ZAMARGU-4260 file (C-alpha; in steps of 0.2 Angstrom, whole numbers, plus 5000, padded with zeros to 4 digits):
<rodrens>
0) 4969/4964/4988 | 4986/4956/4992 | 4989/4950/4975 | 4990/4955/4957 | 4986/4972/4950
5) 4974/4975/4965 | 4989/4975/4977 | 4995/4992/4969 | 4982/5000/4980 | 4992/4994/4995
10) 5008/5001/4988 | 5001/5018/4987 | 4994/5018/5004 | 5010/5011/5012 | 5023/5021/5002
15) 5014/5038/5005 | 5005/5037/5021 | 4991/5051/5022 | 4973/5053/5019 | 4968/5047/5001
20) 4952/5047/4991 | 4950/5034/4977 | 4952/5047/4964 | 4969/5052/4972 | 4975/5034/4972
25) 4971/5033/4953 | 4980/5049/4950 | 4995/5043/4959 | 4996/5027/4950 | 4996/5037/4933
30) 5009/5049/4940 | 5020/5034/4945 | 5018/5026/4928 | 5025/5042/4920 | 5039/5044/4933
35) 5044/5026/4931 | 5045/5028/4912 | 5056/5043/4915 | 5069/5033/4925 | 5067/5017/4915
40) 5064/5024/4897 | 5064/5007/4889 | 5051/5000/4900 | 5033/4998/4894 | 5024/4997/4910
45) 5008/5006/4916 | 5003/5004/4934 | 4985/5011/4932 | 4970/5000/4937 | 4952/5004/4935
50) 4942/5015/4948 | 4930/5000/4950 | 4945/4989/4955 | 4951/5002/4967 | 4934/5004/4975
55) 4933/4985/4978 | 4951/4985/4985 | 4947/4999/4997 | 4930/4991/5002 | 4939/4975/5006
60) 4952/4984/5017 | 4939/4993/5026 | 4929/4977/5029 | 4944/4969/5037 | 4948/4985/5047
65) 4964/4989/5039 | 4959/5006/5033 | 4946/5019/5041 | 4937/5034/5035 | 4943/5051/5040
70) 4930/5063/5033 | 4931/5061/5014 | 4948/5052/5015 | 4955/5035/5018 | 4969/5031/5030
75) 4978/5015/5035 | 4974/5011/5053 | 4990/5001/5057 | 5003/5002/5043 | 5016/4990/5051
80) 5003/4976/5054 | 4996/4978/5037 | 5013/4976/5029 | 5016/4961/5040 | 5000/4953/5035
85) 5004/4957/5016 | 5021/4948/5019 | 5012/4932/5025 | 5001/4932/5010 | 5015/4936/4998
90) 5026/4922/5004 | 5018/4908/4995 | 5016/4918/4979 | 5035/4923/4980 | 5041/4905/4982
95) 5030/4899/4968 | 5038/4912/4957 | 5055/4906/4961 | 5052/4890/4952 | 5052/4900/4936
100) 5068/4911/4941 | 5084/4909/4932 | 5100/4908/4943 | 5117/4911/4935 | 5135/4914/4940
105) 5140/4932/4944 | 5156/4938/4934 | 5153/4956/4940 | 5158/4956/4958 | 5149/4961/4974
110) 5146/4980/4971 | 5129/4986/4966 | 5136/4998/4953 | 5148/4985/4946 | 5134/4972/4944
115) 5123/4986/4936 | 5136/4990/4923 | 5139/4972/4919 | 5120/4969/4916 | 5117/4985/4906
120) 5118/4976/4889 | 5110/4960/4895 | 5094/4963/4906 | 5084/4976/4896 | 5071/4984/4895
125) 5069/4985/4913 | 5075/4977/4929 | 5077/4981/4947 | 5087/4974/4962 | 5077/4968/4977
130) 5080/4957/4992 | 5096/4958/5002 | 5106/4969/4990 | 5091/4982/4990 | 5091/4982/5009
135) 5109/4984/5010 | 5107/5002/5006 | 5098/5005/5022 | 5107/4991/5032 | 5125/4989/5026
140) 5129/4975/5038 | 5119/4963/5028 | 5128/4948/5021 | 5123/4946/5003 | 5123/4928/4998
145) 5111/4930/4983 | 5108/4945/4972 | 5089/4945/4967 | 5084/4955/4952 | 5066/4957/4945
150) 5065/4957/4926 | 5051/4966/4917 | 5051/4954/4902 | 5058/4937/4896 | 5066/4945/4881
155) 5084/4943/4887 | 5083/4925/4894 | 5096/4918/4882 | 5109/4931/4886 | 5106/4930/4904
160) 5108/4911/4904 | 5125/4913/4895 | 5131/4919/4912 | 5130/4902/4919 | 5146/4897/4909
165) 5156/4912/4916 | 5167/4911/4931 | 5158/4918/4947 | 5167/4931/4957 | 5152/4937/4968
170) 5136/4930/4975 | 5125/4921/4962 | 5112/4931/4952 | 5094/4926/4953 | 5082/4933/4940
175) 5064/4933/4945 | 5049/4936/4934 | 5036/4945/4945 | 5018/4940/4946 | 5014/4959/4944
180) 5023/4974/4937 | 5018/4983/4953 | 5034/4977/4961 | 5043/4991/4951 | 5032/5004/4958
185) 5042/5018/4968 | 5059/5010/4963 | 5073/5022/4964 | 5090/5025/4955 | 5105/5023/4966
190) 5119/5028/4955 | 5115/5019/4939 | 5106/5004/4948 | 5087/5003/4949 | 5082/4997/4966
195) 5065/4992/4972 | 5055/5002/4985 | 5057/4999/5004 | 5040/4990/5004 | 5045/4978/4990
200) 5062/4975/4998 | 5053/4971/5014 | 5041/4959/5006 | 5055/4949/4997 | 5065/4948/5013
205) 5050/4942/5023 | 5046/4929/5010 | 5064/4922/5011 | 5063/4920/5030 | 5077/4915/5041
210) 5090/4928/5044 | 5082/4938/5030 | 5067/4940/5041 | 5077/4950/5053 | 5083/4961/5040
215) 5065/4964/5035 | 5061/4969/5053 | 5076/4981/5052 | 5068/4989/5037 | 5051/4990/5046
220) 5058/4998/5061 | 5072/5009/5054 | 5066/5027/5057 | 5077/5033/5043 | 5069/5022/5030
225) 5058/5034/5019 | 5048/5020/5011 | 5043/5013/5028 | 5041/5029/5038 | 5023/5026/5042
230) 5027/5010/5051
</rodrens>
């Protein structure tokens, strides 16, 4: 339930804290697929999973007391603790994915919009900023030493690798191929930049550890963070 396509169930429950039925979750996954294709038209991503997989995920969460029944609905018992537990499970998988990541120089500077403009012709069909640069929207005091970017496909590998030969004027760029397209769920546009949800930013900061773990905790407790409001 903490990995692969099944983890999309957790994203719905944590991003939109309320009482859910399994059918409601399935509908939200379909709606999110439509919304994402509207904000990233070139992406070919479908977040939907089968009702059977959803039922198994909810049953597992219920067995471990992470969710409880409220009438006909399902609610998360302790959102903060569930997210932290997910962070622990996510950490190993994240570090394994970094082995396939591509790190390059950054000739575009430190500004989110400037980096987005520079990548427009390189990192298609879809990409999203995560980690410290995503968290900096909520916590502008963050020191960004690496710009992490999720890629939806490997189509632009050669173009991105060409950045290694260009002079760097900002923190290095690291392109990561996610283990599941669910990392793009609930992404949002900040100007022209596509930025992952608060839940995803938390997971990636938690996985990095060190001082980034403190930023993850800030996101978790920041009462103004819409994505983590349930925490």
